N, C-alpha and C positions, 0 to 999 in steps of 0.2 A: 664365536664359532656357531652356536646354536641358531642365531638369527640368520647367518650366512647360509646355513644348510636349509633352513625353512624357506627363505626367499628363492634360493636356487632351485628348489624342487616343487614349489607350490603348484605350478601348472601341470607338471608330470603327475604329481600325486592326484590332483583332481581328475585328470584324464583317465588314469588307471582305475580310479574308483568307479567312474562311469562305465567302463568296459568290463568290469569284474562281475562274475556271477554272484558275488556276495550281495549285490543289489537285489537279487531275487529272494534272498533271505529276508531282507528288510521289507520287501513288498509281500512276503509270505507266499510267493508263487513258485519257489524253487522245486524242481522234481528231484527224486532220489538220484537219478543219473547225473543231473547237473551238480548236485551236492557232491557226489563222488568225484566228478571232474574238478570242481573247485578245490577239494582237498588234495587231489593229485597235483594240480597246478601249483598250489601253495607248497606242497611237499618238495617238489622239484626246485622251486625258487629258493626256499629256505635251506634245503640240503646243500645246494651249491654255494650259496652266499655265506652260510654259517661256517662251512668248512674253510672257506677262504679267510673270513674274519678271524677265526681262531688261530690262524698262522701268525697274526700280527698283534693280537690283543690277548695277553695272558689272562686278564681278568674277565674276558667275555664269557657270559653265562646265558644260555638260552636252551630250552628244551622243546622248541617248536617242531624241529624235525622228528624227534622221538614221539611227540604227541600225535603228529600227523601220521607217522608210520603205524601207530597203534590203531588209529581210526580207519586207515586204509585196509589194514589187515582184517579188522572186524567186518569190513564191508566187502571183503574178497577182491580188492583192487590190487593188481600187480604194479610194482613200482620200478621195475628195471628200466622203464622208459627214461628215467632220470639220467641214465648214462649218455643218452643222446646229447645232453647239454653240458657234459664235462668239457672243460676248456673254453666255454663260451663266456665265462666270467672269471676274471682274475683280479687279485689284489696284490699290489707290489710294495706297499708301504703302510706305516702306522696311520698316516693321515687318510689314506684310502680306506683303511679298515674302519676308521671313525665315521667316514661318510656312509659306508655300507651299513654300519651298526645303527646309524640314525634312522635308516629306512626300516631295517629288520626289527629293531626294538620298539620303534615308534608305532609299528603296526599293532602292538598290544592294546592300544587305546581303542582302535576300531574293532578289534576282536571282542572286547568286553561288550560293546554295543551290539555287535552281531549275535553274540551268544544269548543275549536277552530275547532276541527275536526267533531263535530256533524253535522253541516250543509252540510258536504260533504258525508254523509251517506244516500243513496237513500231511504232505508227502513224507515228512521226516518223523512222524509220530512213532514209528516202529523201530527206529535206530536206538542202539545203546547210548548211554550217556556219553557225549563226545569228550575226547581228551583235548583236542585243539581248541574248539569253541566251547570251553568249559565254564567261562564266566569267572574263573578265579583271578585274583589280582596279582599273582606272582609275576606275570609279564610286565605289569605296570611297575612293580617294585624294581625290576631290572632296568626299565626305562628311566625311572626316577634316579637310580644310582648312576646310570650313564650320563644323564643331564647334569647331575651334581659334579661328576668327574670332569665333564667338559667345562663347566663354569669355573672350576678350580685351576684350570690350566690357561696360560697365555699362549695364544697362537699368532703366528705371523700371517700377513695377508696371503703369502704363497701357500702356507699350510691350509688356510681357510679355502682357498681356491681349489687346491688338490682334493680336499675332503668333499667340497661341494660338487666337483666334477664327478667323483666316484658315487656320490649319493644320486646324482642324475642318472649315471650309468646303471645303478642298481635298480632304480625304477624302470628304466628301459629294459633291463634284463627280465624283470618280472613281467613286463608287457610282452616281451618276446616269448617267454614260456607260456603265458596265457594264450597268446595267439597261435603258437605252434603245437599246443597240446589240446587236442579236441577229441581224442579217442581214449576210452577207459578200458585198459587191458584187465581181463579177469583171470584169476587163478584157474588152472584146469583141474 
């Protein structure tokens, strides 16, 4: 299953990384406004996908949405824009939840790398210690647990295809959110 997911999403994953504002953290060029936008885009993406995943995977554990919510609150960014995306991403089976989880939990690995570069971004020197890009390895533990569970189960080709299709759709949904969210609402 893991290899099927990896192969099915490789190109979408690479394209999303190129288009993502996180690359500006890696290059240390991100502005505070773009950082806020990146957090908001991730908040929307994770909030919608994690809500759907939890409907089909009882063991699913992730605190990405909560972490992002705290960071956005600290930066006075309004999050109600997420409602615009309700209904644009749905999961209808266990296999689809696995595919979406592959994308969501797998992002922890990139998050660790990005968190190491945050202190090198001059425009972000004044922000509080981030909750989302915190550099802690809890997300990696969830990823490792997920991988272990996948390897312990035998999947049919149809199940692999269903999970792989939803993993692709999850990357596409993240891309849609990133593309359609370019305004940073502020609290009044």
